[in-house]
ZAMIFI-236890 format. One record per residue (C-alpha): residue number from 0; residue in one letter; x, y, z. Coordinates in steps of 0.1 Angstrom, whole numbers, always signed. Example, Ala and Ser with C-alpha at 12.3 -4.5 7.8 and 13.67 -1.06 7.14 Angstrom:
drentor:0	kolpa:A	xx:+123	yy:-45	zz:+78
drentor:1	kolpa:S	xx:+137	yy:-11	zz:+71
***
This chain:
drentor:0	kolpa:X	xx:+438	yy:+316	zz:-174
drentor:1	kolpa:X	xx:+442	yy:+281	zz:-188
drentor:2	kolpa:X	xx:+412	yy:+268	zz:-207
drentor:3	kolpa:X	xx:+429	yy:+235	zz:-215
drentor:4	kolpa:X	xx:+410	yy:+205	zz:-203
drentor:5	kolpa:X	xx:+425	yy:+181	zz:-177
drentor:6	kolpa:X	xx:+431	yy:+144	zz:-184
drentor:7	kolpa:X	xx:+400	yy:+136	zz:-164
drentor:8	kolpa:X	xx:+379	yy:+160	zz:-184
drentor:9	kolpa:X	xx:+392	yy:+145	zz:-216
drentor:10	kolpa:X	xx:+383	yy:+111	zz:-204
drentor:11	kolpa:X	xx:+348	yy:+124	zz:-196
drentor:12	kolpa:X	xx:+345	yy:+138	zz:-231
drentor:13	kolpa:X	xx:+355	yy:+105	zz:-246
drentor:14	kolpa:X	xx:+328	yy:+88	zz:-225
drentor:15	kolpa:X	xx:+301	yy:+112	zz:-235
drentor:16	kolpa:X	xx:+311	yy:+111	zz:-272
drentor:17	kolpa:X	xx:+311	yy:+73	zz:-272
drentor:18	kolpa:X	xx:+276	yy:+73	zz:-256
drentor:19	kolpa:X	xx:+263	yy:+97	zz:-283
drentor:20	kolpa:X	xx:+279	yy:+77	zz:-311
drentor:21	kolpa:X	xx:+271	yy:+41	zz:-299
drentor:22	kolpa:X	xx:+240	yy:+44	zz:-277
drentor:23	kolpa:X	xx:+223	yy:+76	zz:-290
drentor:24	kolpa:X	xx:+233	yy:+82	zz:-326
drentor:25	kolpa:X	xx:+211	yy:+105	zz:-347
drentor:26	kolpa:X	xx:+188	yy:+77	zz:-359
drentor:27	kolpa:X	xx:+179	yy:+70	zz:-323
drentor:28	kolpa:X	xx:+175	yy:+107	zz:-316
drentor:29	kolpa:X	xx:+150	yy:+109	zz:-345
drentor:30	kolpa:X	xx:+130	yy:+80	zz:-330
drentor:31	kolpa:X	xx:+130	yy:+97	zz:-296
drentor:32	kolpa:X	xx:+117	yy:+130	zz:-308
drentor:33	kolpa:X	xx:+85	yy:+139	zz:-289
drentor:34	kolpa:X	xx:+87	yy:+111	zz:-263
drentor:35	kolpa:X	xx:+108	yy:+106	zz:-232
drentor:36	kolpa:X	xx:+137	yy:+82	zz:-239
drentor:37	kolpa:X	xx:+136	yy:+65	zz:-204
drentor:38	kolpa:X	xx:+162	yy:+39	zz:-213
drentor:39	kolpa:X	xx:+187	yy:+65	zz:-225
drentor:40	kolpa:X	xx:+180	yy:+85	zz:-193
drentor:41	kolpa:X	xx:+187	yy:+56	zz:-171
drentor:42	kolpa:X	xx:+220	yy:+49	zz:-189
drentor:43	kolpa:X	xx:+231	yy:+85	zz:-187
drentor:44	kolpa:X	xx:+222	yy:+86	zz:-150
drentor:45	kolpa:X	xx:+243	yy:+54	zz:-144
drentor:46	kolpa:X	xx:+272	yy:+72	zz:-160
drentor:47	kolpa:X	xx:+269	yy:+100	zz:-135
drentor:48	kolpa:X	xx:+257	yy:+128	zz:-158
drentor:49	kolpa:X	xx:+227	yy:+137	zz:-136
drentor:50	kolpa:X	xx:+250	yy:+138	zz:-105
drentor:51	kolpa:X	xx:+278	yy:+159	zz:-121
drentor:52	kolpa:X	xx:+272	yy:+192	zz:-102
drentor:53	kolpa:X	xx:+254	yy:+177	zz:-72
drentor:54	kolpa:X	xx:+276	yy:+180	zz:-41
drentor:55	kolpa:X	xx:+292	yy:+148	zz:-29
drentor:56	kolpa:X	xx:+275	yy:+153	zz:+4
drentor:57	kolpa:X	xx:+242	yy:+147	zz:-13
drentor:58	kolpa:X	xx:+251	yy:+117	zz:-34
drentor:59	kolpa:X	xx:+266	yy:+136	zz:-63
drentor:60	kolpa:X	xx:+299	yy:+137	zz:-80
drentor:61	kolpa:X	xx:+307	yy:+173	zz:-70
drentor:62	kolpa:X	xx:+321	yy:+185	zz:-103
drentor:63	kolpa:X	xx:+321	yy:+221	zz:-115
drentor:64	kolpa:X	xx:+305	yy:+238	zz:-144
drentor:65	kolpa:X	xx:+337	yy:+235	zz:-164
drentor:66	kolpa:X	xx:+333	yy:+197	zz:-161
drentor:67	kolpa:X	xx:+296	yy:+200	zz:-170
drentor:68	kolpa:X	xx:+307	yy:+220	zz:-201
drentor:69	kolpa:X	xx:+323	yy:+189	zz:-215
drentor:70	kolpa:X	xx:+291	yy:+169	zz:-211
drentor:71	kolpa:X	xx:+269	yy:+197	zz:-226
drentor:72	kolpa:X	xx:+292	yy:+203	zz:-256
drentor:73	kolpa:X	xx:+292	yy:+166	zz:-266
drentor:74	kolpa:X	xx:+255	yy:+160	zz:-260
drentor:75	kolpa:X	xx:+249	yy:+191	zz:-281
drentor:76	kolpa:X	xx:+270	yy:+177	zz:-308
drentor:77	kolpa:X	xx:+248	yy:+147	zz:-310
drentor:78	kolpa:X	xx:+215	yy:+166	zz:-304
drentor:79	kolpa:X	xx:+209	yy:+146	zz:-273
drentor:80	kolpa:X	xx:+172	yy:+144	zz:-265
drentor:81	kolpa:X	xx:+177	yy:+141	zz:-227
drentor:82	kolpa:X	xx:+167	yy:+169	zz:-202
drentor:83	kolpa:X	xx:+203	yy:+175	zz:-192
drentor:84	kolpa:X	xx:+200	yy:+213	zz:-189
drentor:85	kolpa:X	xx:+168	yy:+211	zz:-169
drentor:86	kolpa:X	xx:+184	yy:+187	zz:-145
drentor:87	kolpa:X	xx:+214	yy:+209	zz:-140
drentor:88	kolpa:X	xx:+193	yy:+239	zz:-134
drentor:89	kolpa:X	xx:+172	yy:+220	zz:-108
drentor:90	kolpa:X	xx:+204	yy:+210	zz:-90
drentor:91	kolpa:X	xx:+217	yy:+245	zz:-91
drentor:92	kolpa:X	xx:+184	yy:+258	zz:-78
drentor:93	kolpa:X	xx:+184	yy:+235	zz:-48
drentor:94	kolpa:X	xx:+221	yy:+242	zz:-40
drentor:95	kolpa:X	xx:+215	yy:+280	zz:-41
drentor:96	kolpa:X	xx:+180	yy:+284	zz:-28
drentor:97	kolpa:X	xx:+171	yy:+253	zz:-9
drentor:98	kolpa:X	xx:+175	yy:+248	zz:+29
drentor:99	kolpa:X	xx:+194	yy:+218	zz:+42
drentor:100	kolpa:X	xx:+163	yy:+197	zz:+46
drentor:101	kolpa:X	xx:+152	yy:+204	zz:+10
drentor:102	kolpa:X	xx:+187	yy:+197	zz:-3
drentor:103	kolpa:X	xx:+187	yy:+163	zz:+16
drentor:104	kolpa:X	xx:+153	yy:+154	zz:+2
drentor:105	kolpa:X	xx:+158	yy:+163	zz:-35
drentor:106	kolpa:X	xx:+195	yy:+165	zz:-45
drentor:107	kolpa:X	xx:+200	yy:+127	zz:-41
drentor:108	kolpa:X	xx:+170	yy:+121	zz:-63
drentor:109	kolpa:X	xx:+183	yy:+144	zz:-90
drentor:110	kolpa:X	xx:+217	yy:+127	zz:-88
drentor:111	kolpa:X	xx:+203	yy:+92	zz:-94
drentor:112	kolpa:X	xx:+180	yy:+104	zz:-122
drentor:113	kolpa:X	xx:+149	yy:+94	zz:-102
drentor:114	kolpa:X	xx:+135	yy:+129	zz:-102
drentor:115	kolpa:X	xx:+133	yy:+142	zz:-138
drentor:116	kolpa:X	xx:+126	yy:+180	zz:-137
drentor:117	kolpa:X	xx:+109	yy:+203	zz:-161
drentor:118	kolpa:X	xx:+119	yy:+239	zz:-155
drentor:119	kolpa:X	xx:+98	yy:+270	zz:-161
drentor:120	kolpa:X	xx:+111	yy:+304	zz:-150
drentor:121	kolpa:X	xx:+94	yy:+331	zz:-170
drentor:122	kolpa:X	xx:+58	yy:+333	zz:-180
drentor:123	kolpa:X	xx:+68	yy:+352	zz:-211
drentor:124	kolpa:X	xx:+101	yy:+338	zz:-226
drentor:125	kolpa:X	xx:+107	yy:+370	zz:-245
drentor:126	kolpa:X	xx:+106	yy:+391	zz:-213
drentor:127	kolpa:X	xx:+135	yy:+382	zz:-191
drentor:128	kolpa:X	xx:+125	yy:+401	zz:-160
drentor:129	kolpa:X	xx:+111	yy:+392	zz:-125
drentor:130	kolpa:X	xx:+79	yy:+411	zz:-135
drentor:131	kolpa:X	xx:+73	yy:+384	zz:-161
drentor:132	kolpa:X	xx:+65	yy:+359	zz:-133
drentor:133	kolpa:X	xx:+28	yy:+361	zz:-125
drentor:134	kolpa:X	xx:+20	yy:+326	zz:-114
drentor:135	kolpa:X	xx:+12	yy:+329	zz:-76
drentor:136	kolpa:X	xx:+10	yy:+306	zz:-46
drentor:137	kolpa:X	xx:-20	yy:+312	zz:-25
drentor:138	kolpa:X	xx:-10	yy:+314	zz:+11
drentor:139	kolpa:X	xx:-45	yy:+308	zz:+27
drentor:140	kolpa:X	xx:-44	yy:+277	zz:+48
drentor:141	kolpa:X	xx:-26	yy:+250	zz:+29
drentor:142	kolpa:X	xx:-4	yy:+265	zz:+2
drentor:143	kolpa:X	xx:-18	yy:+259	zz:-32
drentor:144	kolpa:X	xx:-10	yy:+268	zz:-68
drentor:145	kolpa:X	xx:-35	yy:+277	zz:-94
drentor:146	kolpa:X	xx:-28	yy:+292	zz:-128
drentor:147	kolpa:X	xx:-8	yy:+285	zz:-159
drentor:148	kolpa:X	xx:+30	yy:+284	zz:-164
drentor:149	kolpa:X	xx:+37	yy:+283	zz:-202
drentor:150	kolpa:X	xx:+70	yy:+273	zz:-218
drentor:151	kolpa:X	xx:+81	yy:+247	zz:-192
drentor:152	kolpa:X	xx:+113	yy:+232	zz:-207
drentor:153	kolpa:X	xx:+111	yy:+194	zz:-208
drentor:154	kolpa:X	xx:+77	yy:+195	zz:-191
drentor:155	kolpa:X	xx:+63	yy:+166	zz:-210
drentor:156	kolpa:X	xx:+92	yy:+144	zz:-199
drentor:157	kolpa:X	xx:+91	yy:+154	zz:-162
drentor:158	kolpa:X	xx:+82	yy:+136	zz:-130
drentor:159	kolpa:X	xx:+84	yy:+169	zz:-112
drentor:160	kolpa:X	xx:+82	yy:+206	zz:-122
drentor:161	kolpa:X	xx:+103	yy:+234	zz:-109
drentor:162	kolpa:X	xx:+84	yy:+266	zz:-116
drentor:163	kolpa:X	xx:+90	yy:+303	zz:-107
drentor:164	kolpa:X	xx:+61	yy:+317	zz:-87
drentor:165	kolpa:X	xx:+52	yy:+346	zz:-64
drentor:166	kolpa:X	xx:+43	yy:+343	zz:-28
drentor:167	kolpa:X	xx:+28	yy:+376	zz:-21
drentor:168	kolpa:X	xx:+53	yy:+402	zz:-32
drentor:169	kolpa:X	xx:+82	yy:+378	zz:-31
drentor:170	kolpa:X	xx:+95	yy:+353	zz:-56
drentor:171	kolpa:X	xx:+98	yy:+316	zz:-50
drentor:172	kolpa:X	xx:+105	yy:+283	zz:-67
drentor:173	kolpa:X	xx:+77	yy:+257	zz:-64
drentor:174	kolpa:X	xx:+83	yy:+220	zz:-67
drentor:175	kolpa:X	xx:+52	yy:+203	zz:-80
drentor:176	kolpa:X	xx:+45	yy:+166	zz:-88
drentor:177	kolpa:X	xx:+40	yy:+166	zz:-126
drentor:178	kolpa:X	xx:+9	yy:+144	zz:-121
drentor:179	kolpa:X	xx:-8	yy:+173	zz:-103
drentor:180	kolpa:X	xx:-5	yy:+195	zz:-134
drentor:181	kolpa:X	xx:-23	yy:+194	zz:-167
drentor:182	kolpa:X	xx:+6	yy:+194	zz:-192
drentor:183	kolpa:X	xx:-1	yy:+203	zz:-227
drentor:184	kolpa:X	xx:+27	yy:+200	zz:-253
drentor:185	kolpa:X	xx:+34	yy:+233	zz:-271
drentor:186	kolpa:X	xx:+44	yy:+234	zz:-308
drentor:187	kolpa:X	xx:+82	yy:+236	zz:-311
drentor:188	kolpa:X	xx:+105	yy:+235	zz:-341
drentor:189	kolpa:X	xx:+130	yy:+213	zz:-324
drentor:190	kolpa:X	xx:+112	yy:+182	zz:-312
drentor:191	kolpa:X	xx:+142	yy:+171	zz:-291
drentor:192	kolpa:X	xx:+136	yy:+201	zz:-269
drentor:193	kolpa:X	xx:+99	yy:+197	zz:-259
drentor:194	kolpa:X	xx:+80	yy:+226	zz:-243
drentor:195	kolpa:X	xx:+48	yy:+222	zz:-222
drentor:196	kolpa:X	xx:+22	yy:+245	zz:-208
drentor:197	kolpa:X	xx:+14	yy:+235	zz:-172
drentor:198	kolpa:X	xx:-20	yy:+243	zz:-158
drentor:199	kolpa:X	xx:-24	yy:+240	zz:-120
drentor:200	kolpa:X	xx:-57	yy:+237	zz:-102
drentor:201	kolpa:X	xx:-51	yy:+240	zz:-64
drentor:202	kolpa:X	xx:-19	yy:+220	zz:-67
drentor:203	kolpa:X	xx:+0	yy:+217	zz:-35
drentor:204	kolpa:X	xx:+38	yy:+223	zz:-38
drentor:205	kolpa:X	xx:+60	yy:+195	zz:-25
drentor:206	kolpa:X	xx:+85	yy:+222	zz:-16
drentor:207	kolpa:X	xx:+88	yy:+260	zz:-19
drentor:208	kolpa:X	xx:+123	yy:+276	zz:-22
drentor:209	kolpa:X	xx:+125	yy:+313	zz:-15
drentor:210	kolpa:X	xx:+142	yy:+331	zz:-44
drentor:211	kolpa:X	xx:+155	yy:+366	zz:-47
drentor:212	kolpa:X	xx:+159	yy:+386	zz:-79
drentor:213	kolpa:X	xx:+196	yy:+378	zz:-78
drentor:214	kolpa:X	xx:+189	yy:+341	zz:-75
drentor:215	kolpa:X	xx:+166	yy:+343	zz:-105
drentor:216	kolpa:X	xx:+193	yy:+361	zz:-125
drentor:217	kolpa:X	xx:+218	yy:+335	zz:-115
drentor:218	kolpa:X	xx:+196	yy:+306	zz:-127
drentor:219	kolpa:X	xx:+189	yy:+324	zz:-159
drentor:220	kolpa:X	xx:+226	yy:+329	zz:-164
drentor:221	kolpa:X	xx:+233	yy:+292	zz:-158
drentor:222	kolpa:X	xx:+206	yy:+284	zz:-184
drentor:223	kolpa:X	xx:+221	yy:+308	zz:-209
drentor:224	kolpa:X	xx:+256	yy:+293	zz:-203
drentor:225	kolpa:X	xx:+243	yy:+258	zz:-207
drentor:226	kolpa:X	xx:+226	yy:+266	zz:-240
drentor:227	kolpa:X	xx:+258	yy:+283	zz:-253
drentor:228	kolpa:X	xx:+278	yy:+252	zz:-244
drentor:229	kolpa:X	xx:+254	yy:+229	zz:-262
drentor:230	kolpa:X	xx:+255	yy:+252	zz:-292
drentor:231	kolpa:X	xx:+293	yy:+248	zz:-294
drentor:232	kolpa:X	xx:+291	yy:+211	zz:-300
drentor:233	kolpa:X	xx:+261	yy:+213	zz:-323
drentor:234	kolpa:X	xx:+276	yy:+241	zz:-344
drentor:235	kolpa:X	xx:+309	yy:+221	zz:-348
drentor:236	kolpa:X	xx:+288	yy:+191	zz:-359
drentor:237	kolpa:X	xx:+273	yy:+212	zz:-386
drentor:238	kolpa:X	xx:+307	yy:+222	zz:-399
drentor:239	kolpa:X	xx:+319	yy:+186	zz:-398
drentor:240	kolpa:X	xx:+288	yy:+174	zz:-416
drentor:241	kolpa:X	xx:+289	yy:+201	zz:-442
drentor:242	kolpa:X	xx:+326	yy:+196	zz:-448
drentor:243	kolpa:X	xx:+322	yy:+159	zz:-455
drentor:244	kolpa:X	xx:+293	yy:+167	zz:-479
drentor:245	kolpa:X	xx:+315	yy:+193	zz:-497
drentor:246	kolpa:X	xx:+342	yy:+167	zz:-502
drentor:247	kolpa:X	xx:+318	yy:+141	zz:-517
drentor:248	kolpa:X	xx:+293	yy:+163	zz:-537
drentor:249	kolpa:X	xx:+305	yy:+165	zz:-573
drentor:250	kolpa:X	xx:+296	yy:+195	zz:-594
drentor:251	kolpa:X	xx:+312	yy:+203	zz:-628
drentor:252	kolpa:X	xx:+335	yy:+172	zz:-623
drentor:253	kolpa:X	xx:+349	yy:+185	zz:-590
drentor:254	kolpa:X	xx:+339	yy:+183	zz:-553
drentor:255	kolpa:X	xx:+322	yy:+215	zz:-544
drentor:256	kolpa:X	xx:+346	yy:+219	zz:-515
drentor:257	kolpa:X	xx:+372	yy:+229	zz:-541
drentor:258	kolpa:X	xx:+355	yy:+262	zz:-549
drentor:259	kolpa:X	xx:+363	yy:+293	zz:-529
drentor:260	kolpa:X	xx:+327	yy:+302	zz:-525
drentor:261	kolpa:X	xx:+323	yy:+271	zz:-503
drentor:262	kolpa:X	xx:+356	yy:+273	zz:-486
drentor:263	kolpa:X	xx:+351	yy:+309	zz:-475
drentor:264	kolpa:X	xx:+317	yy:+301	zz:-460
drentor:265	kolpa:X	xx:+331	yy:+271	zz:-441
drentor:266	kolpa:X	xx:+359	yy:+292	zz:-428
drentor:267	kolpa:X	xx:+335	yy:+319	zz:-416
drentor:268	kolpa:X	xx:+315	yy:+292	zz:-398
drentor:269	kolpa:X	xx:+346	yy:+280	zz:-381
drentor:270	kolpa:X	xx:+356	yy:+315	zz:-369
drentor:271	kolpa:X	xx:+322	yy:+321	zz:-355
drentor:272	kolpa:X	xx:+323	yy:+289	zz:-335
drentor:273	kolpa:X	xx:+358	yy:+295	zz:-321
drentor:274	kolpa:X	xx:+347	yy:+330	zz:-310
drentor:275	kolpa:X	xx:+317	yy:+320	zz:-290
drentor:276	kolpa:X	xx:+333	yy:+288	zz:-278
drentor:277	kolpa:X	xx:+359	yy:+308	zz:-258
drentor:278	kolpa:X	xx:+332	yy:+330	zz:-244
drentor:279	kolpa:X	xx:+311	yy:+300	zz:-233
drentor:280	kolpa:X	xx:+341	yy:+283	zz:-216
drentor:281	kolpa:X	xx:+349	yy:+315	zz:-197
drentor:282	kolpa:X	xx:+312	yy:+318	zz:-186
drentor:283	kolpa:X	xx:+312	yy:+282	zz:-174
drentor:284	kolpa:X	xx:+343	yy:+290	zz:-154
drentor:285	kolpa:X	xx:+327	yy:+321	zz:-139
drentor:286	kolpa:X	xx:+297	yy:+302	zz:-125
drentor:287	kolpa:X	xx:+319	yy:+286	zz:-99
drentor:288	kolpa:X	xx:+351	yy:+307	zz:-98
drentor:289	kolpa:X	xx:+339	yy:+343	zz:-104
drentor:290	kolpa:X	xx:+302	yy:+348	zz:-97
drentor:291	kolpa:X	xx:+306	yy:+386	zz:-99
drentor:292	kolpa:X	xx:+317	yy:+382	zz:-135
drentor:293	kolpa:X	xx:+290	yy:+357	zz:-145
drentor:294	kolpa:X	xx:+262	yy:+382	zz:-156
drentor:295	kolpa:X	xx:+285	yy:+398	zz:-182
drentor:296	kolpa:X	xx:+302	yy:+366	zz:-192
drentor:297	kolpa:X	xx:+270	yy:+347	zz:-196
drentor:298	kolpa:X	xx:+254	yy:+374	zz:-216
drentor:299	kolpa:X	xx:+284	yy:+378	zz:-239
drentor:300	kolpa:X	xx:+285	yy:+340	zz:-246
drentor:301	kolpa:X	xx:+247	yy:+337	zz:-251
drentor:302	kolpa:X	xx:+244	yy:+368	zz:-273
drentor:303	kolpa:X	xx:+272	yy:+357	zz:-297
drentor:304	kolpa:X	xx:+261	yy:+320	zz:-297
drentor:305	kolpa:X	xx:+225	yy:+329	zz:-304
drentor:306	kolpa:X	xx:+233	yy:+347	zz:-336
drentor:307	kolpa:X	xx:+264	yy:+327	zz:-347
drentor:308	kolpa:X	xx:+248	yy:+293	zz:-342
drentor:309	kolpa:X	xx:+218	yy:+304	zz:-363
drentor:310	kolpa:X	xx:+241	yy:+316	zz:-390
drentor:311	kolpa:X	xx:+260	yy:+283	zz:-389
drentor:312	kolpa:X	xx:+227	yy:+263	zz:-391
drentor:313	kolpa:X	xx:+215	yy:+283	zz:-421
drentor:314	kolpa:X	xx:+248	yy:+280	zz:-439
drentor:315	kolpa:X	xx:+250	yy:+243	zz:-433
drentor:316	kolpa:X	xx:+216	yy:+238	zz:-449
drentor:317	kolpa:X	xx:+224	yy:+262	zz:-477
drentor:318	kolpa:X	xx:+257	yy:+245	zz:-486
drentor:319	kolpa:X	xx:+238	yy:+212	zz:-488
drentor:320	kolpa:X	xx:+215	yy:+228	zz:-514
drentor:321	kolpa:X	xx:+179	yy:+218	zz:-517
drentor:322	kolpa:X	xx:+184	yy:+184	zz:-500
drentor:323	kolpa:X	xx:+195	yy:+201	zz:-468
drentor:324	kolpa:X	xx:+159	yy:+210	zz:-462
drentor:325	kolpa:X	xx:+147	yy:+174	zz:-465
drentor:326	kolpa:X	xx:+138	yy:+152	zz:-435
drentor:327	kolpa:X	xx:+163	yy:+125	zz:-447
drentor:328	kolpa:X	xx:+193	yy:+147	zz:-442
drentor:329	kolpa:X	xx:+206	yy:+157	zz:-407
drentor:330	kolpa:X	xx:+215	yy:+193	zz:-416
drentor:331	kolpa:X	xx:+179	yy:+205	zz:-410
drentor:332	kolpa:X	xx:+180	yy:+190	zz:-375
drentor:333	kolpa:X	xx:+208	yy:+213	zz:-365
drentor:334	kolpa:X	xx:+191	yy:+243	zz:-380
drentor:335	kolpa:X	xx:+161	yy:+235	zz:-359
drentor:336	kolpa:X	xx:+182	yy:+233	zz:-328
drentor:337	kolpa:X	xx:+198	yy:+266	zz:-336
drentor:338	kolpa:X	xx:+163	yy:+282	zz:-337
drentor:339	kolpa:X	xx:+156	yy:+268	zz:-303
drentor:340	kolpa:X	xx:+189	yy:+280	zz:-289
drentor:341	kolpa:X	xx:+184	yy:+315	zz:-303
drentor:342	kolpa:X	xx:+156	yy:+324	zz:-278
drentor:343	kolpa:X	xx:+163	yy:+301	zz:-249
drentor:344	kolpa:X	xx:+171	yy:+321	zz:-217
drentor:345	kolpa:X	xx:+171	yy:+354	zz:-236
drentor:346	kolpa:X	xx:+178	yy:+362	zz:-272
drentor:347	kolpa:X	xx:+208	yy:+381	zz:-286
drentor:348	kolpa:X	xx:+191	yy:+415	zz:-283
drentor:349	kolpa:X	xx:+184	yy:+411	zz:-246
drentor:350	kolpa:X	xx:+219	yy:+399	zz:-238
drentor:351	kolpa:X	xx:+237	yy:+426	zz:-258
drentor:352	kolpa:X	xx:+216	yy:+452	zz:-241
drentor:353	kolpa:X	xx:+224	yy:+437	zz:-208
drentor:354	kolpa:X	xx:+262	yy:+437	zz:-215
drentor:355	kolpa:X	xx:+259	yy:+474	zz:-225
drentor:356	kolpa:X	xx:+240	yy:+482	zz:-193
drentor:357	kolpa:X	xx:+266	yy:+463	zz:-172
drentor:358	kolpa:X	xx:+294	yy:+483	zz:-189
drentor:359	kolpa:X	xx:+276	yy:+516	zz:-183
drentor:360	kolpa:X	xx:+271	yy:+507	zz:-146
drentor:361	kolpa:X	xx:+308	yy:+498	zz:-142
drentor:362	kolpa:X	xx:+318	yy:+530	zz:-160
drentor:363	kolpa:X	xx:+296	yy:+551	zz:-137
drentor:364	kolpa:X	xx:+310	yy:+533	zz:-106
drentor:365	kolpa:X	xx:+346	yy:+540	zz:-117
drentor:366	kolpa:X	xx:+337	yy:+576	zz:-124
drentor:367	kolpa:X	xx:+322	yy:+580	zz:-90
drentor:368	kolpa:X	xx:+352	yy:+565	zz:-73
drentor:369	kolpa:X	xx:+375	yy:+587	zz:-93
drentor:370	kolpa:X	xx:+355	yy:+618	zz:-83
drentor:371	kolpa:X	xx:+356	yy:+608	zz:-46
drentor:372	kolpa:X	xx:+394	yy:+602	zz:-48
drentor:373	kolpa:X	xx:+403	yy:+635	zz:-64
drentor:374	kolpa:X	xx:+375	yy:+657	zz:-51
drentor:375	kolpa:X	xx:+370	yy:+671	zz:-86
drentor:376	kolpa:X	xx:+344	yy:+665	zz:-113
***
């Protein structure tokens, strides 16, 4: 399997990197924290980012997740404050769960950036399980939604909300106009990743997409892969930032980068990043090319990234010394992003346990097949 990027993907990477450097550098990101950067969103939509994985038949570019990986890696490098992941999950949800009429109605609006989605799957972000979805659609007369959906990603930015609900005993995704929900910002360490609690009072969904437990797991895996891909770029930015600081910070008449205690820590950071980068790339490939392998691949990537990115963030601040904690320096921004990434779409404990469970299931299946073939225990 070749993980080398094509010429087109490298051009896309250059475009995104140029955007993050020239249009949305870190000073701009700091100014955008806590508010929706509408102008940046429009420019990103004009570049086709919102349309990347939307099928061409619905006004999109029709790219794959390996192409989206390039966008997410570079936007993560610059701590992009745009709801790129939420938009990608909304597109994936309509492609997988929507009927043709719903796809015709919503996918073109996602592709142009007109519809800005906030996404809320689980009512408890620490419990990644269908049973954690309690918000219900009442089916009496005109369908209506009442209750609270906490932890809606990018909810304060959204024109529309895509929330996981129950219709009777079944799961569903409800599309709700954000104006018909009471949105309350929730405290978050990383202000470029806003969370909202959405309260609904007899809100009427604009669309309801039936969703199975497998569909929910697929969307969760896509979210986990997206977070891991953003973490790749962000973690590499920490190493670059810290390396430059180590070259310029003079201690005992020498740059601190000369000392082995600094070199070794930078080397460990590099190894950690390269390890989960390859896992994230493979998981992105699996979304389109090997769906059966996606659960294990996504969990391996997210589990490693969750812990490794946090270590990189801590080391980056630590190697800056006391000033790394100050608001003026950018190192602390990446540490905050690592704390967000650690729990988004499942923490390391959840994903490691899931990988182990998948391995056990495969082992039992192989053992059963072997018994059937030989007729012996």
